[in-house]
C-alpha positions in Angstrom: 19.6 35.4 -174.2 20.2 34.4 -170.7 24.0 34.4 -169.7 25.7 32.2 -167.2 25.8 33.6 -163.8 28.7 32.6 -161.5 28.3 33.8 -158.0 32.0 33.6 -157.3 32.3 36.7 -159.5 31.3 38.6 -156.3 34.4 37.1 -154.6 36.5 38.3 -157.5 35.2 41.9 -157.1 36.0 41.7 -153.3 39.5 40.6 -154.3 39.8 43.7 -156.7 38.9 46.1 -153.9 41.0 44.7 -151.1 43.7 46.9 -149.8 46.2 44.1 -149.2 45.3 42.3 -152.5 47.7 39.6 -153.6 48.0 37.8 -157.0 44.9 35.5 -157.1 45.1 31.8 -158.0 41.9 30.3 -159.3 41.8 26.6 -158.6 39.4 24.1 -160.2 39.2 21.1 -162.5 39.3 21.4 -166.4 36.0 22.5 -168.0 34.6 24.2 -164.8 34.8 27.6 -166.5 37.9 29.1 -165.1 39.0 30.8 -168.4 35.4 32.2 -169.1 35.3 33.5 -165.5 38.5 35.4 -165.7 37.8 36.9 -169.1 34.3 37.9 -168.0 35.7 39.5 -164.9 38.2 41.4 -167.0 35.4 42.5 -169.5 33.0 43.7 -166.8 35.4 45.3 -164.2 38.5 46.5 -166.1 39.2 48.8 -169.0 41.6 46.1 -170.5 42.5 42.6 -170.0 46.0 41.2 -170.9 45.4 37.5 -171.4 48.5 35.2 -171.6 48.0 31.5 -172.1 51.0 29.3 -171.5 49.6 26.4 -173.5 52.0 25.8 -176.3 53.5 29.4 -175.8 57.2 28.9 -175.5 57.8 32.6 -176.3 56.1 33.8 -173.0 57.5 30.9 -171.0 61.1 32.1 -171.8 60.3 35.6 -170.5 60.5 34.1 -166.9 63.7 32.0 -167.5 66.3 34.7 -166.8 65.0 36.4 -163.7 61.9 37.9 -162.0 62.3 41.4 -162.9 58.8 42.8 -162.7 59.3 45.7 -164.9 60.8 43.6 -167.6 58.0 41.0 -167.3 55.4 43.8 -167.5 57.0 45.2 -170.7 56.9 41.7 -172.2 53.2 41.2 -171.3 52.4 44.6 -172.9 54.2 43.5 -176.2 52.3 40.2 -176.1 48.9 41.9 -175.4 49.4 44.7 -177.8 48.8 47.6 -175.5 50.5 49.1 -172.5 49.6 47.3 -169.2 48.4 49.8 -166.7 48.4 49.0 -163.0 45.1 50.9 -162.5 42.9 49.6 -165.2 44.4 46.3 -166.6 43.7 42.8 -165.5 46.5 40.4 -166.2 45.6 36.7 -166.7 48.0 33.9 -166.6 46.1 30.8 -168.0 47.3 27.2 -168.0 50.0 28.4 -165.6 51.0 24.8 -164.7 52.9 24.8 -168.0 55.1 27.6 -166.9 56.4 26.9 -163.3 58.6 29.9 -163.3 55.7 32.1 -164.3 53.9 30.7 -161.2 56.9 31.4 -159.0 56.9 35.0 -160.3 53.7 35.6 -158.4 55.7 35.9 -155.3 57.7 38.8 -156.7 54.6 40.4 -158.0 53.2 40.3 -154.4 56.3 41.7 -152.9 57.6 44.1 -155.5 54.6 45.2 -157.4 51.3 44.5 -155.5 49.6 47.3 -157.4 49.1 45.1 -160.5 46.0 42.9 -160.7 47.0 39.4 -161.7 44.8 36.2 -161.8 46.5 32.9 -162.5 44.7 29.5 -163.3 45.5 26.0 -164.6 43.4 23.0 -165.1 46.1 20.7 -163.7 47.8 23.1 -161.4 47.1 21.0 -158.3 48.9 18.1 -159.9 51.9 20.4 -160.9 52.2 21.7 -157.3 52.1 18.0 -155.9 54.8 17.1 -158.5 57.2 19.8 -157.1 56.4 23.2 -158.7 57.3 25.8 -156.0 54.2 27.2 -154.3 54.5 30.9 -153.4 53.4 30.3 -149.7 51.6 33.3 -148.3 52.0 35.4 -151.4 48.7 34.6 -153.2 45.1 34.7 -152.5 43.1 31.5 -153.5 39.6 31.0 -154.9 38.1 27.6 -156.0 35.7 27.3 -158.7 33.3 24.4 -158.8 30.7 23.4 -161.5 27.5 25.4 -161.5 25.5 25.0 -158.2 21.9 24.3 -158.4 21.1 27.9 -157.8 23.4 28.9 -160.6 21.7 26.3 -162.8 18.4 27.8 -162.1 19.8 31.1 -163.3 21.1 29.6 -166.4 17.8 28.0 -167.5 15.9 31.3 -167.0 14.7 30.7 -163.4 16.7 33.5 -161.5 13.5 34.4 -159.5 13.5 30.8 -158.2 17.2 30.9 -157.4 16.8 34.3 -155.5 13.8 33.0 -153.7 16.0 30.3 -152.0 18.3 33.0 -150.8 15.5 35.0 -149.2 14.7 32.1 -146.8 11.1 32.5 -147.5 10.3 28.8 -147.2 6.4 29.4 -147.3 6.9 31.1 -150.7 9.4 28.5 -151.9 7.0 25.7 -151.1 4.4 27.3 -153.3 6.7 26.4 -156.2 7.8 23.0 -154.8 6.8 21.2 -158.1 8.8 23.6 -160.2 11.9 23.2 -158.0 11.6 19.3 -158.2 11.3 19.4 -161.9 14.5 21.5 -162.2 16.3 19.4 -159.6 15.7 16.2 -161.5 17.0 17.8 -164.6 20.1 19.0 -162.7 20.7 15.5 -161.5 21.0 14.5 -165.1 22.6 17.6 -166.6 24.8 18.6 -163.6 26.7 21.9 -163.5 29.5 21.6 -166.1 29.2 25.0 -168.0 29.4 23.5 -171.6 26.7 20.9 -170.7 24.4 23.5 -169.2 24.9 25.8 -172.3 23.9 22.9 -174.7 21.0 21.7 -172.6 19.4 25.1 -171.9 19.0 25.8 -175.8 16.2 23.3 -176.3 16.3 20.8 -173.3 18.2 18.1 -175.5 19.2 15.4 -173.1 21.0 13.5 -175.8 23.2 16.6 -176.7 24.0 17.2 -173.0 25.2 13.4 -172.5 27.3 13.8 -175.7 29.2 16.7 -174.1 29.5 14.9 -170.8 31.0 12.0 -172.5 33.4 14.3 -174.3 34.4 15.8 -171.1 35.0 12.4 -169.6 37.1 11.4 -172.5 39.2 14.6 -172.1 39.8 13.5 -168.5 40.9 10.1 -169.4 43.3 11.7 -171.9 44.7 13.8 -169.2 45.5 10.6 -167.3 47.5 9.4 -170.2 49.3 12.7 -170.9 50.2 13.9 -167.4 50.3 10.8 -165.0 53.2 8.4 -164.8 53.1 5.2 -166.8 52.9 3.2 -163.5 49.9 5.2 -162.3 47.8 5.6 -165.4 46.1 2.1 -165.2 45.5 2.6 -161.3 44.0 6.1 -161.9 41.8 4.6 -164.4 40.6 1.8 -162.1 39.9 4.1 -159.2 38.0 6.5 -161.5 35.9 3.7 -163.0 35.1 2.2 -159.6 33.6 5.3 -158.1 29.9 4.7 -159.3 30.2 1.2 -157.8 31.6 2.6 -154.6 28.9 5.3 -154.2 26.1 2.7 -155.0 27.0 0.8 -151.8 24.9 1.3 -148.6 28.1 1.8 -146.7 29.8 4.4 -148.9 33.3 4.1 -147.3 35.9 3.6 -150.0 36.8 0.0 -150.3 40.0 -0.8 -152.3 38.9 -4.3 -152.8 36.0 -3.0 -155.0 38.7 -1.7 -157.4 40.6 -5.0 -157.7 40.5 -8.2 -155.8 43.2 -8.2 -153.2 44.0 -4.5 -153.7 45.5 -2.6 -150.8 45.4 1.1 -150.0 49.2 1.5 -150.6 48.6 0.4 -154.3 46.3 3.0 -155.1 46.8 6.0 -152.7 48.9 7.8 -155.2 46.3 7.4 -157.9 43.6 8.7 -155.7 45.7 11.7 -154.8 46.3 12.5 -158.4 42.7 12.5 -159.0 42.2 14.8 -156.1 44.9 17.1 -157.1 43.3 17.4 -160.7 40.1 18.4 -158.9 38.2 15.4 -160.2 37.4 13.9 -157.0 37.0 14.9 -153.4 37.6 13.0 -150.2 35.2 13.2 -147.3 36.9 11.8 -144.2 35.1 9.8 -141.4 35.4 11.2 -137.9 35.1 8.8 -135.0 33.9 11.4 -132.4 31.4 14.2 -133.3 33.3 17.0 -131.5 34.7 20.3 -132.7 37.1 20.9 -134.2 36.0 18.0 -136.5 39.3 18.1 -138.3 41.0 16.9 -135.1 39.0 13.6 -135.2 39.2 12.7 -138.8 40.7 9.4 -139.9 43.0 9.9 -142.7 42.7 6.3 -144.0 38.8 6.2 -144.0 36.8 8.3 -146.4 34.2 8.5 -149.1 35.0 9.7 -152.6 32.8 11.9 -154.6 33.4 13.2 -158.1 33.2 16.8 -159.1 29.8 16.8 -160.8 26.5 15.0 -160.4 25.9 15.1 -164.1 29.2 13.4 -164.8 28.5 10.7 -162.2 25.3 9.9 -164.1 27.2 9.8 -167.4 29.8 7.5 -165.8 27.0 5.2 -164.6 25.3 5.4 -168.0 22.0 6.6 -166.4 19.6 7.7 -169.1 17.3 10.8 -168.7 14.1 8.8 -168.4 15.5 6.7 -165.6 16.0 9.8 -163.5 13.0 11.8 -164.6 10.5 9.0 -164.3 12.5 7.3 -161.4 12.1 3.7 -162.7 13.4 0.6 -161.1 16.9 1.0 -162.5 17.3 4.5 -160.9 15.7 3.5 -157.5 18.9 1.5 -156.7 21.1 4.4 -157.6 19.0 7.4 -156.4 20.7 7.5 -152.9 24.2 7.8 -154.5 23.1 10.4 -156.8 21.4 12.5 -154.2 24.3 12.2 -151.8 26.7 13.3 -154.7 24.4 16.3 -155.3 24.3 17.3 -151.7 28.1 17.2 -151.4 28.4 19.3 -154.5 26.1 21.9 -153.1 27.9 22.0 -149.7 31.3 22.6 -151.0 30.2 25.1 -153.7 27.6 27.1 -151.8 28.9 27.1 -148.2 32.1 27.4 -146.4 31.7 24.2 -144.5 34.0 21.3 -144.8 31.9 18.1 -144.9 32.8 15.0 -143.0 30.8 11.9 -142.0 30.4 10.0 -138.7 31.0 6.4 -138.1 33.4 3.8 -136.4 34.3 0.4 -137.3 32.0 -1.1 -134.7 29.1 1.5 -134.9 25.9 0.0 -136.3 24.9 3.5 -137.8 26.5 6.3 -139.7 25.6 9.8 -140.5 25.8 10.9 -144.2 27.5 14.1 -143.4 28.8 16.0 -140.4 29.2 19.7 -140.6 31.0 22.0 -138.1 28.6 25.1 -137.7 30.0 27.5 -135.3 31.1 25.5 -132.2 28.7 22.6 -133.0 28.9 19.3 -134.9 25.8 19.1 -136.9 24.7 15.8 -138.4 23.2 15.8 -141.8 20.9 13.0 -143.1 20.3 12.7 -146.8 17.0 11.1 -148.0 16.4 10.8 -151.7 12.6 11.1 -151.5 9.7 11.7 -149.0 10.4 8.5 -147.1 12.3 9.9 -144.3 12.2 7.2 -141.8 15.8 6.8 -140.4 17.1 4.6 -137.6 20.5 5.9 -137.9 19.7 9.5 -137.3 17.6 8.6 -134.2 20.4 6.5 -132.9 22.9 9.3 -133.4 20.5 11.6 -131.6 20.0 9.3 -128.7 23.8 8.9 -128.2 25.1 12.3 -128.8 22.1 14.6 -128.3 23.1 17.3 -130.7 21.5 20.8 -130.5 20.4 20.6 -134.1 20.3 17.9 -136.8 19.5 18.5 -140.5 17.6 16.3 -142.7 17.5 16.8 -146.5 14.6 15.2 -148.3 11.8 16.0 -150.8 9.5 17.1 -147.9 9.1 20.7 -147.4 10.8 22.9 -144.8 10.0 22.0 -141.2 11.6 22.9 -137.9 11.0 20.1 -135.3 12.9 21.3 -132.2 16.2 19.5 -132.6 15.5 18.3 -136.2 15.0 20.6 -139.2 14.0 19.3 -142.6 15.2 21.2 -145.5 14.1 20.5 -149.1 16.8 19.0 -151.3 16.5 21.9 -153.6 17.4 24.2 -150.8 20.7 22.7 -149.6 22.3 26.2 -150.0 20.3 27.5 -147.1 22.1 25.2 -144.7 24.5 28.1 -144.2 21.7 30.2 -142.6 20.6 27.4 -140.0 21.0 28.8 -136.6 22.0 26.5 -133.7 20.2 27.3 -130.6 20.4 25.9 -127.1 17.6 23.5 -126.3 
């Protein structure tokens, strides 16, 4: 039985071994595997795990009401867990911590008064809770973000760890030998995505129908969260933004247009709804920069952005794309292929690299760049092509105007370094982090 492999587990090990370790906050959307990861970390790297969930657990919530006396809190955790919590061999997990704001605030006191304890906290809607006024222990916690399984993690899950490891070796000649296998799994990943429960169901017997049923169940849970945790005024607006995303991404110009949500809609009507979805980890904004200079963050336009969802498989489910349309690339899929591919690339960049993706464009520019990454002291344009047809007027126009040291094209072609332009196969997006920028 192949078990799920999450590369972020290595980051948790590094956290455990840090001399100046602080309580850790694991951020991520619902259903990306936070609870499993924390428990797996406890099982594999500690003698005991004291797991405390604050979901419908008023008894443990009240422990934090009177004060933040760490000794008293540890005593209560020991009683709840059924064994004595030891600072040297016990992992303490606070799950669904958004339901217990004072427990979250207590992390500050664990950091200051009892840093010897190993504590991880997580909550599916923690980002929303923080935005709504829960006090954040600034500077007193470490943070790690968890995303759906990346393509490499997916390969490991479906029994192709050797293919995953090969990508990390940067042996492109060897990788191209297995080009067809990578493309087969890539198309499946476009459909299945990286939500752990969906991957678990699919890998058992490659059941596309069962995978889609789980995806639809997850989407229903998200819509349920809108109703439970958002204000009455915002619920219909959140729904409208959420349902408009496939339409927005299918446009050639993927800048988010509020008029696509509702005729006459203005940004002021929907910004709060968009922020709620971002806080919940369900969407990500990619801001436009009007000058490709570093630091890119200094040139971003806060009011102009693209929106991506958290998972390519969920985007396909939202768009009602069936497996055959993706695997066989029929006419229906051709129109949406670019959107799905760009969603996939974005997902790999944020989960597999440390880069923050932007995109280049101006109101008057006749061309855009799909993504723009700051690699070292260089702004590197990234062009995304969904197949082997890589002709691009926009990339050439960008090069003629700004003469970047290096540009990256992602496509179904094999690896090829052509002086200023390097083509990377779509299945190897993770290797972007290893691209060297050299003087021309």
